[in-house]
C-alpha positions as a Markdown table, in Angstrom:
| # | Residue | x | y | z |
|---|---|---|---|---|
| 1 | Unk | -70.5 | -86.9 | 72.0 |
| 2 | Unk | -67.7 | -88.6 | 70.1 |
| 3 | Unk | -66.7 | -90.7 | 73.1 |
| 4 | Unk | -70.3 | -91.7 | 73.8 |
| 5 | Unk | -70.9 | -92.7 | 70.2 |
| 6 | Unk | -67.7 | -94.8 | 70.0 |
| 7 | Unk | -68.5 | -96.4 | 73.4 |
| 8 | Unk | -72.0 | -97.3 | 72.2 |
| 9 | Unk | -70.7 | -98.8 | 69.0 |
| 10 | Unk | -68.1 | -100.8 | 71.0 |
| 11 | Unk | -70.9 | -102.1 | 73.3 |
| 12 | Unk | -73.1 | -103.0 | 70.4 |
| 13 | Unk | -70.4 | -105.1 | 68.9 |
| 14 | Unk | -69.0 | -106.6 | 72.1 |
| 15 | Unk | -72.2 | -107.7 | 73.6 |
| 16 | Unk | -73.3 | -110.3 | 71.0 |
| 17 | Unk | -69.7 | -111.6 | 70.9 |
| 18 | Unk | -69.6 | -112.1 | 74.7 |
| 19 | Unk | -73.2 | -113.3 | 74.9 |
| 20 | Unk | -72.8 | -116.7 | 73.3 |
| 21 | Unk | -71.8 | -115.2 | 70.1 |
| 22 | Unk | -75.2 | -113.6 | 69.5 |
| 23 | Unk | -76.7 | -117.0 | 68.7 |
| 24 | Unk | -79.6 | -117.0 | 71.1 |
| 25 | Unk | -82.9 | -115.0 | 70.6 |
| 26 | Unk | -82.2 | -112.9 | 73.7 |
| 27 | Unk | -78.7 | -111.9 | 72.7 |
| 28 | Unk | -79.9 | -111.1 | 69.2 |
| 29 | Unk | -82.7 | -108.9 | 70.5 |
| 30 | Unk | -80.4 | -107.0 | 72.8 |
| 31 | Unk | -77.9 | -106.6 | 69.9 |
| 32 | Unk | -80.6 | -105.0 | 67.8 |
| 33 | Unk | -81.4 | -102.5 | 70.5 |
| 34 | Unk | -77.8 | -101.6 | 71.2 |
| 35 | Unk | -77.1 | -101.2 | 67.4 |
| 36 | Unk | -80.1 | -98.8 | 67.2 |
| 37 | Unk | -78.8 | -96.8 | 70.1 |
| 38 | Unk | -75.3 | -96.7 | 68.7 |
| 39 | Unk | -76.5 | -95.6 | 65.3 |
| 40 | Unk | -78.6 | -92.8 | 66.9 |
| 41 | Unk | -75.6 | -91.5 | 68.8 |
| 42 | Unk | -73.2 | -91.8 | 65.8 |
| 43 | Unk | -75.6 | -89.9 | 63.5 |
| 44 | Unk | -76.0 | -87.2 | 66.2 |
| 45 | Unk | -72.2 | -87.0 | 66.5 |
| 46 | Unk | -71.4 | -86.9 | 62.8 |
| 47 | Unk | -74.3 | -86.3 | 60.4 |
| 48 | Unk | -73.7 | -88.6 | 57.4 |
| 49 | Unk | -72.4 | -86.8 | 54.4 |
| 50 | Unk | -73.9 | -87.5 | 51.0 |
| 51 | Unk | -72.3 | -90.6 | 49.5 |
| 52 | Unk | -72.3 | -92.1 | 46.0 |
| 53 | Unk | -74.4 | -95.1 | 45.2 |
| 54 | Unk | -71.3 | -97.3 | 45.0 |
| 55 | Unk | -70.3 | -96.4 | 48.6 |
| 56 | Unk | -73.8 | -97.0 | 49.9 |
| 57 | Unk | -74.3 | -100.2 | 48.0 |
| 58 | Unk | -73.2 | -102.7 | 50.7 |
| 59 | Unk | -75.5 | -101.0 | 53.2 |
| 60 | Unk | -78.3 | -101.0 | 50.6 |
| 61 | Unk | -77.7 | -104.7 | 50.0 |
| 62 | Unk | -78.0 | -105.4 | 53.7 |
| 63 | Unk | -81.2 | -103.3 | 54.0 |
| 64 | Unk | -82.6 | -105.2 | 51.0 |
| 65 | Unk | -81.8 | -108.5 | 52.6 |
| 66 | Unk | -83.5 | -107.3 | 55.8 |
| 67 | Unk | -86.6 | -106.3 | 53.9 |
| 68 | Unk | -86.7 | -109.6 | 52.1 |
| 69 | Unk | -86.3 | -111.5 | 55.3 |
| 70 | Unk | -89.2 | -109.5 | 56.9 |
| 71 | Unk | -91.5 | -110.0 | 53.9 |
| 72 | Unk | -90.7 | -113.8 | 53.9 |
| 73 | Unk | -92.6 | -114.1 | 57.1 |
| 74 | Unk | -95.7 | -114.0 | 54.9 |
| 75 | Unk | -94.7 | -117.2 | 53.0 |
| 76 | Unk | -92.2 | -119.0 | 55.2 |
| 77 | Unk | -92.4 | -122.7 | 55.8 |
| 78 | Unk | -91.1 | -122.2 | 59.3 |
| 79 | Unk | -92.0 | -119.8 | 62.1 |
| 80 | Unk | -92.9 | -116.2 | 60.9 |
| 81 | Unk | -91.4 | -114.8 | 64.2 |
| 82 | Unk | -88.0 | -116.3 | 63.3 |
| 83 | Unk | -88.0 | -114.6 | 59.9 |
| 84 | Unk | -88.9 | -111.2 | 61.5 |
| 85 | Unk | -86.3 | -111.6 | 64.2 |
| 86 | Unk | -83.6 | -112.4 | 61.7 |
| 87 | Unk | -84.6 | -109.4 | 59.5 |
| 88 | Unk | -84.0 | -107.2 | 62.5 |
| 89 | Unk | -80.5 | -108.7 | 63.0 |
| 90 | Unk | -79.6 | -108.0 | 59.3 |
| 91 | Unk | -80.9 | -104.4 | 59.7 |
| 92 | Unk | -78.7 | -104.1 | 62.8 |
| 93 | Unk | -75.8 | -105.2 | 60.7 |
| 94 | Unk | -76.6 | -102.3 | 58.3 |
| 95 | Unk | -76.8 | -100.0 | 61.3 |
| 96 | Unk | -73.4 | -101.1 | 62.7 |
| 97 | Unk | -71.9 | -100.7 | 59.2 |
| 98 | Unk | -73.1 | -97.1 | 59.1 |
| 99 | Unk | -71.6 | -96.5 | 62.5 |
| 100 | Unk | -68.3 | -97.9 | 61.2 |
| 101 | Unk | -68.5 | -95.6 | 58.3 |
| 102 | Unk | -69.0 | -92.6 | 60.6 |
| 103 | Unk | -66.2 | -93.6 | 62.8 |
| 104 | Unk | -63.9 | -94.5 | 59.9 |
| 105 | Unk | -64.4 | -91.0 | 58.5 |
| 106 | Unk | -62.2 | -89.7 | 61.4 |
| 107 | Unk | -58.5 | -89.4 | 60.7 |
| 108 | Unk | -57.7 | -92.3 | 63.1 |
| 109 | Unk | -61.1 | -94.0 | 62.7 |
| 110 | Unk | -59.7 | -97.2 | 61.2 |
| 111 | Unk | -57.4 | -97.5 | 64.2 |
| 112 | Unk | -60.3 | -97.1 | 66.6 |
| 113 | Unk | -62.2 | -99.8 | 64.9 |
| 114 | Unk | -59.2 | -102.1 | 64.9 |
| 115 | Unk | -58.7 | -101.5 | 68.6 |
| 116 | Unk | -62.3 | -102.5 | 69.3 |
| 117 | Unk | -61.9 | -105.7 | 67.3 |
| 118 | Unk | -58.6 | -106.5 | 69.1 |
| 119 | Unk | -60.1 | -105.9 | 72.6 |
| 120 | Unk | -63.1 | -108.1 | 72.0 |
| 121 | Unk | -61.0 | -110.8 | 70.4 |
| 122 | Unk | -58.7 | -110.8 | 73.4 |
| 123 | Unk | -61.5 | -111.3 | 75.9 |
| 124 | Unk | -63.3 | -114.0 | 73.9 |
| 125 | Unk | -59.9 | -115.6 | 73.1 |
| 126 | Unk | -58.8 | -115.7 | 76.7 |
| 127 | Unk | -62.1 | -117.5 | 77.6 |
| 128 | Unk | -61.4 | -120.0 | 74.9 |
| 129 | Unk | -57.8 | -120.6 | 76.0 |
| 130 | Unk | -58.9 | -121.2 | 79.6 |
| 131 | Unk | -61.6 | -123.6 | 78.4 |
| 132 | Unk | -59.2 | -125.7 | 76.2 |
| 133 | Unk | -56.5 | -125.8 | 78.9 |
| 134 | Unk | -58.8 | -127.1 | 81.6 |
| 135 | Unk | -60.8 | -129.1 | 79.1 |
| 136 | Unk | -64.2 | -127.8 | 80.1 |
| 137 | Unk | -67.3 | -126.7 | 78.2 |
| 138 | Unk | -68.9 | -124.3 | 77.2 |
| 139 | Unk | -65.8 | -122.3 | 76.2 |
| 140 | Unk | -64.1 | -125.3 | 74.6 |
| 141 | Unk | -65.4 | -128.5 | 73.0 |
| 142 | Unk | -64.0 | -131.9 | 72.3 |
| 143 | Unk | -64.4 | -132.8 | 68.6 |
| 144 | Unk | -62.6 | -135.6 | 66.8 |
| 145 | Unk | -60.8 | -136.5 | 70.0 |
| 146 | Unk | -59.2 | -133.1 | 70.6 |
| 147 | Unk | -60.2 | -130.1 | 72.6 |
| 148 | Unk | -60.8 | -126.9 | 70.6 |
| 149 | Unk | -61.4 | -123.4 | 72.0 |
| 150 | Unk | -64.8 | -122.0 | 71.2 |
| 151 | Unk | -64.6 | -119.0 | 73.5 |
| 152 | Unk | -67.7 | -117.0 | 74.0 |
| 153 | Unk | -69.0 | -118.1 | 70.6 |
| 154 | Unk | -68.9 | -121.8 | 71.8 |
| 155 | Unk | -67.8 | -122.6 | 68.2 |
| 156 | Unk | -64.1 | -122.9 | 67.3 |
| 157 | Unk | -64.2 | -121.6 | 63.7 |
| 158 | Unk | -66.1 | -118.5 | 64.7 |
| 159 | Unk | -63.6 | -117.7 | 67.4 |
| 160 | Unk | -60.7 | -118.3 | 65.0 |
| 161 | Unk | -62.4 | -116.0 | 62.5 |
| 162 | Unk | -62.5 | -113.3 | 65.1 |
| 163 | Unk | -58.8 | -113.8 | 65.8 |
| 164 | Unk | -58.0 | -113.5 | 62.1 |
| 165 | Unk | -59.9 | -110.2 | 62.0 |
| 166 | Unk | -57.9 | -108.9 | 65.0 |
| 167 | Unk | -54.5 | -109.9 | 63.6 |
| 168 | Unk | -53.9 | -106.9 | 61.3 |
| 169 | Unk | -54.6 | -104.4 | 64.0 |
| 170 | Unk | -52.4 | -106.3 | 66.5 |
| 171 | Unk | -49.5 | -106.5 | 64.0 |
| 172 | Unk | -49.9 | -102.9 | 63.2 |
| 173 | Unk | -49.8 | -101.9 | 66.9 |
| 174 | Unk | -46.7 | -104.1 | 67.5 |
| 175 | Unk | -44.9 | -102.4 | 64.6 |
| 176 | Unk | -46.0 | -98.8 | 65.0 |
| 177 | Unk | -47.3 | -98.0 | 68.4 |
| 178 | Unk | -45.6 | -97.0 | 71.6 |
| 179 | Unk | -43.9 | -99.6 | 73.7 |
| 180 | Unk | -46.7 | -100.3 | 76.3 |
| 181 | Unk | -49.3 | -100.6 | 73.5 |
| 182 | Unk | -47.0 | -102.8 | 71.4 |
| 183 | Unk | -46.4 | -105.1 | 74.3 |
| 184 | Unk | -50.1 | -105.5 | 75.0 |
| 185 | Unk | -50.6 | -106.1 | 71.3 |
| 186 | Unk | -48.0 | -108.8 | 71.3 |
| 187 | Unk | -49.9 | -110.6 | 74.0 |
| 188 | Unk | -53.1 | -110.2 | 72.0 |
| 189 | Unk | -51.3 | -111.6 | 68.9 |
| 190 | Unk | -50.1 | -114.6 | 70.9 |
| 191 | Unk | -53.6 | -115.3 | 72.0 |
| 192 | Unk | -54.9 | -115.0 | 68.5 |
| 193 | Unk | -52.2 | -117.4 | 67.1 |
| 194 | Unk | -52.9 | -120.0 | 69.8 |
| 195 | Unk | -56.7 | -119.9 | 69.1 |
| 196 | Unk | -56.3 | -120.2 | 65.3 |
| 197 | Unk | -53.8 | -123.1 | 65.7 |
| 198 | Unk | -56.1 | -125.0 | 68.1 |
| 199 | Unk | -59.3 | -124.4 | 66.2 |
| 200 | Unk | -58.8 | -127.3 | 63.7 |
| 201 | Unk | -60.5 | -125.1 | 61.1 |
| 202 | Unk | -58.6 | -125.2 | 57.9 |
| 203 | Unk | -60.4 | -122.2 | 56.4 |
| 204 | Unk | -59.5 | -119.9 | 59.3 |
| 205 | Unk | -56.0 | -121.2 | 59.5 |
| 206 | Unk | -55.3 | -120.5 | 55.8 |
| 207 | Unk | -56.9 | -117.1 | 56.2 |
| 208 | Unk | -54.7 | -116.3 | 59.2 |
| 209 | Unk | -51.6 | -117.5 | 57.3 |
| 210 | Unk | -52.5 | -115.3 | 54.4 |
| 211 | Unk | -52.9 | -112.3 | 56.6 |
| 212 | Unk | -49.5 | -112.8 | 58.2 |
| 213 | Unk | -47.8 | -113.5 | 54.9 |
| 214 | Unk | -49.2 | -110.4 | 53.3 |
| 215 | Unk | -47.7 | -108.3 | 56.1 |
| 216 | Unk | -44.2 | -109.2 | 54.7 |
| 217 | Unk | -45.1 | -107.6 | 51.4 |
| 218 | Unk | -46.5 | -104.4 | 52.9 |
| 219 | Unk | -44.1 | -103.3 | 55.6 |
| 220 | Unk | -42.9 | -99.9 | 54.3 |
| 221 | Unk | -46.2 | -98.7 | 52.8 |
| 222 | Unk | -48.7 | -99.7 | 55.4 |
| 223 | Unk | -46.9 | -100.8 | 58.5 |
| 224 | Unk | -44.2 | -98.2 | 58.5 |
| 225 | Unk | -41.4 | -100.7 | 59.3 |
| 226 | Unk | -38.9 | -102.8 | 57.4 |
| 227 | Unk | -39.2 | -106.6 | 56.9 |
| 228 | Unk | -37.0 | -107.3 | 59.9 |
| 229 | Unk | -39.4 | -105.6 | 62.3 |
| 230 | Unk | -42.5 | -107.1 | 60.6 |
| 231 | Unk | -41.0 | -110.6 | 60.6 |
| 232 | Unk | -40.4 | -110.3 | 64.3 |
| 233 | Unk | -44.0 | -109.1 | 64.8 |
| 234 | Unk | -45.6 | -111.9 | 62.9 |
| 235 | Unk | -43.3 | -114.5 | 64.6 |
| 236 | Unk | -45.2 | -113.8 | 67.9 |
| 237 | Unk | -48.6 | -115.4 | 66.8 |
| 238 | Unk | -46.8 | -118.1 | 64.7 |
| 239 | Unk | -44.6 | -119.3 | 67.6 |
| 240 | Unk | -47.6 | -119.1 | 70.0 |
| 241 | Unk | -49.7 | -121.1 | 67.6 |
| 242 | Unk | -47.1 | -123.8 | 67.1 |
| 243 | Unk | -46.4 | -124.0 | 70.9 |
| 244 | Unk | -50.2 | -124.3 | 71.6 |
| 245 | Unk | -50.7 | -127.0 | 69.0 |
| 246 | Unk | -47.8 | -129.1 | 70.3 |
| 247 | Unk | -48.6 | -128.8 | 74.0 |
| 248 | Unk | -52.4 | -128.4 | 74.1 |
| 249 | Unk | -53.5 | -129.9 | 70.8 |
| 250 | Unk | -53.8 | -133.5 | 69.7 |
| 251 | Unk | -55.9 | -136.4 | 71.0 |
| 252 | Unk | -57.1 | -136.1 | 74.5 |
| 253 | Unk | -58.3 | -139.2 | 76.3 |
| 254 | Unk | -61.9 | -138.7 | 77.5 |
| 255 | Unk | -61.5 | -140.7 | 80.7 |
| 256 | Unk | -58.4 | -139.0 | 81.9 |
| 257 | Unk | -58.8 | -135.9 | 84.2 |
| 258 | Unk | -55.8 | -133.6 | 83.5 |
| 259 | Unk | -54.1 | -131.5 | 86.0 |
| 260 | Unk | -55.8 | -128.2 | 85.6 |
| 261 | Unk | -53.0 | -126.2 | 87.2 |
| 262 | Unk | -50.3 | -127.8 | 85.0 |
| 263 | Unk | -52.3 | -127.2 | 81.8 |
| 264 | Unk | -53.1 | -123.7 | 82.8 |
| 265 | Unk | -49.4 | -123.0 | 83.1 |
| 266 | Unk | -48.8 | -124.6 | 79.7 |
| 267 | Unk | -51.5 | -122.4 | 78.1 |
| 268 | Unk | -50.2 | -119.3 | 79.8 |
| 269 | Unk | -46.7 | -120.1 | 78.7 |
| 270 | Unk | -47.7 | -120.6 | 75.1 |
| 271 | Unk | -49.0 | -117.1 | 75.1 |
| 272 | Unk | -46.7 | -115.3 | 77.5 |
| 273 | Unk | -43.4 | -116.7 | 76.3 |
| 274 | Unk | -43.5 | -115.4 | 72.6 |
| 275 | Unk | -44.9 | -112.1 | 73.7 |
| 276 | Unk | -42.4 | -111.7 | 76.5 |
| 277 | Unk | -39.5 | -112.7 | 74.2 |
| 278 | Unk | -40.6 | -110.0 | 71.7 |
| 279 | Unk | -40.9 | -107.4 | 74.5 |
| 280 | Unk | -37.5 | -108.3 | 76.0 |
| 281 | Unk | -35.5 | -108.9 | 72.8 |
| 282 | Unk | -37.1 | -107.5 | 69.7 |
| 283 | Unk | -38.4 | -104.3 | 71.1 |
| 284 | Unk | -34.9 | -103.5 | 72.5 |
| 285 | Unk | -32.9 | -104.9 | 69.6 |
| 286 | Unk | -34.6 | -103.2 | 66.7 |
| 287 | Unk | -33.6 | -99.6 | 67.7 |
| 288 | Unk | -30.0 | -100.8 | 68.0 |
| 289 | Unk | -30.1 | -102.4 | 64.6 |
| 290 | Unk | -30.8 | -99.0 | 63.0 |
| 291 | Unk | -27.2 | -98.7 | 62.0 |
| 292 | Unk | -27.1 | -102.0 | 60.1 |
| 293 | Unk | -27.1 | -101.7 | 56.4 |
| 294 | Unk | -30.4 | -102.0 | 54.5 |
| 295 | Unk | -29.2 | -105.2 | 52.7 |
| 296 | Unk | -28.3 | -106.9 | 56.0 |
| 297 | Unk | -31.6 | -106.0 | 57.5 |
| 298 | Unk | -33.5 | -107.4 | 54.5 |
| 299 | Unk | -31.4 | -110.6 | 54.7 |
| 300 | Unk | -32.3 | -111.0 | 58.4 |
| 301 | Unk | -35.9 | -110.3 | 57.7 |
| 302 | Unk | -36.0 | -112.9 | 54.9 |
| 303 | Unk | -34.3 | -115.4 | 57.1 |
| 304 | Unk | -36.8 | -114.9 | 59.9 |
| 305 | Unk | -39.6 | -115.2 | 57.4 |
| 306 | Unk | -38.2 | -118.5 | 56.2 |
| 307 | Unk | -38.0 | -119.7 | 59.8 |
| 308 | Unk | -41.7 | -118.7 | 60.4 |
| 309 | Unk | -42.7 | -120.4 | 57.1 |
| 310 | Unk | -40.8 | -123.6 | 58.3 |
| 311 | Unk | -42.7 | -123.5 | 61.6 |
| 312 | Unk | -46.0 | -123.3 | 59.8 |
| 313 | Unk | -45.2 | -126.1 | 57.4 |
| 314 | Unk | -43.9 | -128.3 | 60.2 |
| 315 | Unk | -47.1 | -127.6 | 62.2 |
| 316 | Unk | -49.3 | -128.5 | 59.2 |
| 317 | Unk | -47.3 | -131.7 | 58.7 |
| 318 | Unk | -47.6 | -132.8 | 62.3 |
| 319 | Unk | -51.3 | -131.9 | 62.2 |
| 320 | Unk | -51.9 | -134.1 | 59.1 |
| 321 | Unk | -50.1 | -137.0 | 60.8 |
| 322 | Unk | -52.5 | -136.7 | 63.7 |
| 323 | Unk | -55.5 | -136.6 | 61.3 |
| 324 | Unk | -56.6 | -133.2 | 62.3 |
| 325 | Unk | -57.5 | -129.9 | 60.4 |
| 326 | Unk | -60.9 | -131.1 | 59.4 |
| 327 | Unk | -63.3 | -128.7 | 57.9 |
| 328 | Unk | -65.8 | -128.2 | 60.6 |
| 329 | Unk | -69.6 | -128.0 | 60.9 |
| 330 | Unk | -71.1 | -131.1 | 59.4 |
| 331 | Unk | -70.7 | -134.5 | 61.2 |
| 332 | Unk | -68.3 | -136.9 | 59.5 |
| 333 | Unk | -66.7 | -134.3 | 57.2 |
| 334 | Unk | -63.1 | -134.7 | 56.0 |
| 335 | Unk | -60.8 | -132.1 | 54.7 |
| 336 | Unk | -62.2 | -132.7 | 51.3 |
| 337 | Unk | -65.5 | -131.3 | 52.4 |
| 338 | Unk | -67.7 | -134.3 | 51.1 |
| 339 | Unk | -70.4 | -133.6 | 53.7 |
| 340 | Unk | -70.7 | -130.0 | 52.7 |
| 341 | Unk | -71.1 | -130.9 | 49.0 |
| 342 | Unk | -74.1 | -133.0 | 49.9 |
| 343 | Unk | -75.5 | -130.2 | 52.0 |
| 344 | Unk | -75.0 | -127.7 | 49.2 |
| 345 | Unk | -76.8 | -130.1 | 46.9 |
| 346 | Unk | -79.7 | -130.1 | 49.3 |
| 347 | Unk | -79.7 | -126.3 | 49.4 |
| 348 | Unk | -79.8 | -126.2 | 45.6 |
| 349 | Unk | -82.7 | -128.6 | 45.6 |
| 350 | Unk | -84.6 | -126.4 | 48.1 |
| 351 | Unk | -83.9 | -123.3 | 46.1 |
| 352 | Unk | -85.3 | -124.9 | 42.9 |
| 353 | Unk | -88.5 | -125.8 | 44.6 |
| 354 | Unk | -89.3 | -122.1 | 45.3 |
| 355 | Unk | -86.9 | -120.3 | 42.9 |
| 356 | Unk | -88.3 | -116.8 | 43.1 |
| 357 | Unk | -89.0 | -116.0 | 46.8 |
| 358 | Unk | -87.6 | -119.0 | 48.6 |
| 359 | Unk | -88.8 | -120.9 | 51.7 |
| 360 | Unk | -88.4 | -118.0 | 54.2 |
| 361 | Unk | -85.6 | -116.6 | 56.3 |
| 362 | Unk | -84.2 | -119.0 | 58.9 |
| 363 | Unk | -86.3 | -121.8 | 57.3 |
| 364 | Unk | -83.5 | -123.9 | 55.7 |
| 365 | Unk | -83.8 | -126.7 | 58.2 |
| 366 | Unk | -87.6 | -127.0 | 57.9 |
| 367 | Unk | -87.4 | -126.7 | 54.1 |
| 368 | Unk | -84.6 | -129.3 | 53.7 |
| 369 | Unk | -85.6 | -132.0 | 56.2 |
| 370 | Unk | -86.7 | -134.3 | 53.5 |
| 371 | Unk | -83.5 | -133.8 | 51.5 |
| 372 | Unk | -81.1 | -134.0 | 54.4 |
| 373 | Unk | -82.7 | -137.0 | 56.2 |
| 374 | Unk | -81.2 | -138.2 | 59.4 |
| 375 | Unk | -78.6 | -135.9 | 61.1 |
| 376 | Unk | -80.1 | -132.8 | 59.5 |
| 377 | Unk | -78.3 | -129.5 | 60.3 |
| 378 | Unk | -79.8 | -126.1 | 60.7 |
| 379 | Unk | -77.7 | -124.1 | 58.2 |
| 380 | Unk | -76.5 | -124.7 | 54.7 |
| 381 | Unk | -72.9 | -123.7 | 55.5 |
| 382 | Unk | -72.8 | -121.4 | 52.4 |
| 383 | Unk | -74.3 | -117.9 | 52.6 |
| 384 | Unk | -75.1 | -117.6 | 48.9 |
| 385 | Unk | -76.7 | -121.1 | 48.6 |
| 386 | Unk | -78.6 | -120.7 | 51.8 |
| 387 | Unk | -79.9 | -117.3 | 50.9 |
| 388 | Unk | -81.0 | -118.7 | 47.5 |
| 389 | Unk | -82.9 | -121.4 | 49.3 |
| 390 | Unk | -84.5 | -119.1 | 51.9 |
| 391 | Unk | -85.0 | -115.8 | 50.0 |
| 392 | Unk | -85.0 | -117.1 | 46.4 |
| 393 | Unk | -83.5 | -115.4 | 43.4 |
| 394 | Unk | -84.0 | -111.9 | 44.8 |
| 395 | Unk | -82.1 | -112.7 | 48.0 |
| 396 | Unk | -79.3 | -114.4 | 46.1 |
| 397 | Unk | -78.9 | -111.4 | 43.9 |
| 398 | Unk | -78.7 | -109.2 | 47.0 |
| 399 | Unk | -76.0 | -111.4 | 48.5 |
| 400 | Unk | -74.0 | -111.4 | 45.3 |
| 401 | Unk | -74.3 | -107.6 | 45.3 |
| 402 | Unk | -73.1 | -107.5 | 48.9 |
| 403 | Unk | -70.0 | -109.6 | 48.0 |
| 404 | Unk | -69.3 | -107.6 | 44.9 |
| 405 | Unk | -69.7 | -104.1 | 46.5 |
| 406 | Unk | -67.6 | -105.2 | 49.6 |
| 407 | Unk | -64.8 | -106.3 | 47.2 |
| 408 | Unk | -65.1 | -103.0 | 45.4 |
| 409 | Unk | -64.9 | -101.1 | 48.7 |
| 410 | Unk | -61.7 | -102.9 | 49.5 |
| 411 | Unk | -60.3 | -102.2 | 46.1 |
| 412 | Unk | -61.2 | -98.5 | 46.2 |
| 413 | Unk | -59.6 | -98.2 | 49.7 |
| 414 | Unk | -56.3 | -99.8 | 48.6 |
| 415 | Unk | -53.3 | -97.8 | 49.8 |
| 416 | Unk | -55.2 | -96.5 | 52.8 |
| 417 | Unk | -54.5 | -97.5 | 56.4 |
| 418 | Unk | -57.8 | -99.3 | 56.5 |
| 419 | Unk | -56.7 | -101.5 | 53.7 |
| 420 | Unk | -54.4 | -103.3 | 56.2 |
| 421 | Unk | -56.4 | -102.8 | 59.4 |
| 422 | Unk | -59.9 | -103.7 | 58.2 |
| 423 | Unk | -59.9 | -105.2 | 54.8 |
| 424 | Unk | -58.7 | -108.7 | 56.0 |
| 425 | Unk | -61.6 | -108.9 | 58.4 |
| 426 | Unk | -64.1 | -108.0 | 55.7 |
| 427 | Unk | -62.7 | -110.4 | 53.2 |
| 428 | Unk | -62.1 | -113.2 | 55.7 |
| 429 | Unk | -65.7 | -113.1 | 56.9 |
| 430 | Unk | -67.1 | -113.3 | 53.4 |
| 431 | Unk | -64.8 | -116.1 | 52.3 |
| 432 | Unk | -65.5 | -118.1 | 55.5 |
| 433 | Unk | -69.2 | -117.8 | 54.9 |
| 434 | Unk | -68.8 | -119.6 | 51.6 |
| 435 | Unk | -68.2 | -122.8 | 53.6 |
| 436 | Unk | -69.6 | -121.9 | 57.1 |
| 437 | Unk | -72.4 | -120.3 | 59.0 |
| 438 | Unk | -70.9 | -117.5 | 61.1 |
| 439 | Unk | -73.3 | -115.1 | 59.3 |
| 440 | Unk | -75.9 | -116.4 | 61.8 |
| 441 | Unk | -73.8 | -115.4 | 64.8 |
| 442 | Unk | -74.7 | -111.8 | 65.5 |
| 443 | Unk | -71.3 | -111.2 | 67.2 |
| 444 | Unk | -69.3 | -112.3 | 64.1 |
| 445 | Unk | -71.6 | -110.4 | 61.8 |
| 446 | Unk | -71.3 | -107.2 | 63.9 |
| 447 | Unk | -67.5 | -107.3 | 63.8 |
| 448 | Unk | -67.6 | -107.7 | 60.0 |
| 449 | Unk | -70.2 | -105.0 | 59.6 |
| 450 | Unk | -68.2 | -102.5 | 61.7 |
| 451 | Unk | -65.0 | -103.2 | 59.6 |
| 452 | Unk | -67.0 | -103.0 | 56.4 |
| 453 | Unk | -68.2 | -99.5 | 57.4 |
| 454 | Unk | -64.6 | -98.5 | 58.0 |
| 455 | Unk | -63.7 | -99.7 | 54.6 |
| 456 | Unk | -66.5 | -97.7 | 53.0 |
| 457 | Unk | -65.3 | -94.5 | 54.8 |
| 458 | Unk | -61.7 | -95.2 | 53.7 |
| 459 | Unk | -62.5 | -95.1 | 50.0 |
| 460 | Unk | -60.6 | -92.2 | 48.4 |
| 461 | Unk | -59.9 | -90.7 | 51.8 |
| 462 | Unk | -57.0 | -88.3 | 51.6 |
| 463 | Unk | -56.9 | -88.0 | 55.4 |
| 464 | Unk | -56.5 | -91.7 | 55.9 |
| 465 | Unk | -53.9 | -92.1 | 53.2 |
| 466 | Unk | -51.8 | -89.3 | 54.6 |
| 467 | Unk | -51.7 | -91.1 | 58.0 |
| 468 | Unk | -49.7 | -94.0 | 56.6 |
| 469 | Unk | -46.8 | -91.8 | 55.6 |
| 470 | Unk | -45.9 | -91.3 | 59.3 |
| 471 | Unk | -43.1 | -93.8 | 60.1 |
| 472 | Unk | -44.0 | -94.3 | 63.7 |
| 473 | Unk | -46.5 | -93.2 | 66.3 |
| 474 | Unk | -45.6 | -91.4 | 69.5 |
């Protein structure tokens, strides 16, 4: 029953990611069905224990948003069917969140969730890497003169956000798992680093850098290794990202047909070389370095961290010289986000027209056509503002409750294994949706909901906290 439940949850999360990111009506409908099946199996496997209101608050907020979206079909300015379909997707998010809480209650539940996220990220990331190397749609797209990997999402920021969510689990596996698992994780981390670097999405790049930087401050308590080992682990995605940016990024002439074989070798080398170097050098050298004094090991770790930071800074400088790193989503936007500011103003104007109940779920485009004018976009690129425009003050309060209780869940689970494995995914999704629209991609939302459920389960969990005291897994 346990295996069936976890497999069903993995399928419910993986399907929308691999089916165009869960953007189409068909993929969303199947996701809703799979989430219902997974929840039924998970509840049958582990009957949910009584939880406090604080722990249930994120799920309650999601269910409240689902109810409001369904009711908005009565007054929407767009299609009632769209509002009803979207309400089911939000309800499915709540179901996946409950599944994550049930899995996360297991002693190694957070690791299982992180493994699901890493596996899905590797598959979607591999598709994106192939797409950008051969410069072909739909798994890559040419924007601003450069090719960016969209993977199965067909949208580079969403793929980069998935890779950011996978990074903690991959770094954890490199540092603490057995050699075969660590090597596989190193290849996954290299794929993640390449995708994030090529995405040209400043938000996800900063989030990825923050995740890797935080690893240097948490090695002994959460990763079970010293800074030398952690620095070598995070060097894998950083070096892969720098190599991918220098060899596959930059301006691509639209009329030139590149040699697919040559670019495939370059793409494979960007991923394989850092991972192979770690497997051949670091994995062998670290056990031999056990006899080195703690001070020397710290010095080497700090030096490696400085090298990694220098690579990141150099990459950003080169990217700025090339005019890249634009905030994505609205035509003509610059790094300053001027286009988004105008779009957010339109969202506020729509919200003020119907302040209590809004214009209806999934109705932002129809409600804002007059304000946006030519070149109108479908989403407001800000979850709070868009919800206020679509579901009014009630919906906005529910979204703020979702943000607040998710942050509280992260805080209450501090010190647990899930705090490193899952909290970055939860926080990154919520932060990214302040300036983007990945909330509407059922695949991205499902990954976030699963990790959020794991965080809820990790709150004040003695079993999970005791797991981090083990220095290394067998």
